[in-house]
C-alpha positions in Angstrom: 0.3 105.8 -87.8 3.1 107.9 -86.2 5.0 107.0 -83.1 2.9 109.5 -81.2 -0.2 107.7 -82.5 0.9 104.6 -80.7 1.6 106.3 -77.4 -1.7 105.3 -75.8 -0.9 101.6 -76.7 2.5 101.8 -75.0 1.0 103.5 -72.0 -1.6 100.8 -71.8 1.0 98.0 -71.7 3.0 99.9 -69.0 -0.1 100.3 -66.9 -0.9 96.5 -67.3 2.6 95.7 -66.1 2.5 98.1 -63.1 -1.0 97.2 -62.0 -0.1 93.5 -62.2 2.9 94.2 -59.9 0.6 96.1 -57.5 -1.9 93.2 -57.4 1.0 90.8 -56.7 1.7 92.2 -53.3 1.2 95.9 -52.7 -2.5 96.2 -52.4 -3.5 95.0 -48.9 -7.3 95.1 -49.2 -8.6 91.7 -48.0 -11.2 91.7 -50.8 -8.2 91.3 -53.2 -7.0 88.0 -51.5 -8.1 85.8 -54.5 -6.4 85.3 -57.8 -6.8 88.5 -59.8 -5.1 88.8 -63.2 -4.9 91.9 -65.4 -5.9 90.7 -68.8 -6.0 93.9 -70.8 -5.8 97.6 -70.5 -7.4 100.1 -72.9 -6.4 103.7 -72.7 -8.2 106.5 -74.5 -6.1 108.3 -77.2 -6.1 111.4 -75.0 -4.7 109.4 -72.1 -7.4 110.6 -69.7 -9.2 107.2 -69.2 -7.9 103.7 -68.6 -10.2 100.6 -68.5 -8.3 97.8 -66.7 -9.9 94.4 -67.5 -9.3 91.8 -64.8 -10.1 88.1 -64.5 -11.1 87.0 -61.0 -11.2 83.4 -60.0 -14.0 82.6 -57.6 -17.7 82.7 -57.1 -19.9 85.6 -58.3 -19.9 87.1 -54.8 -16.1 86.9 -54.6 -15.8 88.6 -58.0 -18.2 91.4 -57.0 -16.2 91.9 -53.7 -12.9 91.9 -55.6 -14.2 94.6 -58.0 -15.4 96.7 -55.0 -11.9 96.4 -53.5 -10.3 97.4 -56.8 -12.7 100.4 -57.1 -11.7 101.4 -53.6 -8.0 101.2 -54.6 -8.4 103.2 -57.8 -7.1 106.4 -56.3 -4.0 104.8 -54.9 -3.4 103.0 -58.2 -3.7 106.2 -60.2 -1.3 108.0 -57.8 1.2 105.1 -58.1 1.0 105.1 -61.9 1.7 108.9 -62.0 4.9 108.3 -60.1 6.0 105.0 -61.7 5.3 106.1 -65.3 6.6 109.6 -64.6 3.5 111.2 -66.1 2.2 114.6 -65.2 -1.3 113.0 -64.8 -2.1 109.3 -65.0 -5.4 108.3 -66.6 -8.4 107.9 -64.4 -8.7 104.1 -63.9 -11.8 102.0 -64.1 -11.7 98.3 -63.3 -13.9 96.0 -65.4 -14.5 92.3 -64.9 -13.3 90.3 -68.0 -15.6 87.5 -68.9 -13.5 86.3 -71.9 -12.2 83.2 -70.2 -15.7 82.2 -69.0 -17.1 82.6 -72.5 -14.2 80.5 -73.9 -14.9 77.7 -71.4 -18.6 77.8 -72.2 -17.9 77.5 -76.0 -15.6 74.6 -75.4 -18.3 72.9 -73.3 -20.8 73.4 -76.1 -18.4 72.0 -78.7 -17.8 68.9 -76.5 -21.5 68.4 -76.1 -22.0 68.7 -79.9 -19.2 66.1 -80.5 -20.8 63.7 -78.1 -24.2 63.9 -79.9 -22.7 63.3 -83.3 
């Protein structure tokens, strides 16, 4: 794959870095008060769409509220990405709750239970 073929991967990593920085202190929405971590960013090859996967510590209600806050901030995030990454147009951002950690914990629990019964 050519260097141009990897551009969307480089852009995804830069978006992950910049959105993490925004979550660390720039976004003032009270719904984002909990621990929110950007786990992965997937950008379409044409750079028009970005799916930002986030892990949110808290109850189901807190996770839902946080996703609503992130969705409300999507326009601001896109504008900031345009400036910070010096792009003509930043991708349209969509925040998605990442359940990977929860699945991992559930699998570990099942493995522990299996060990106990052996």
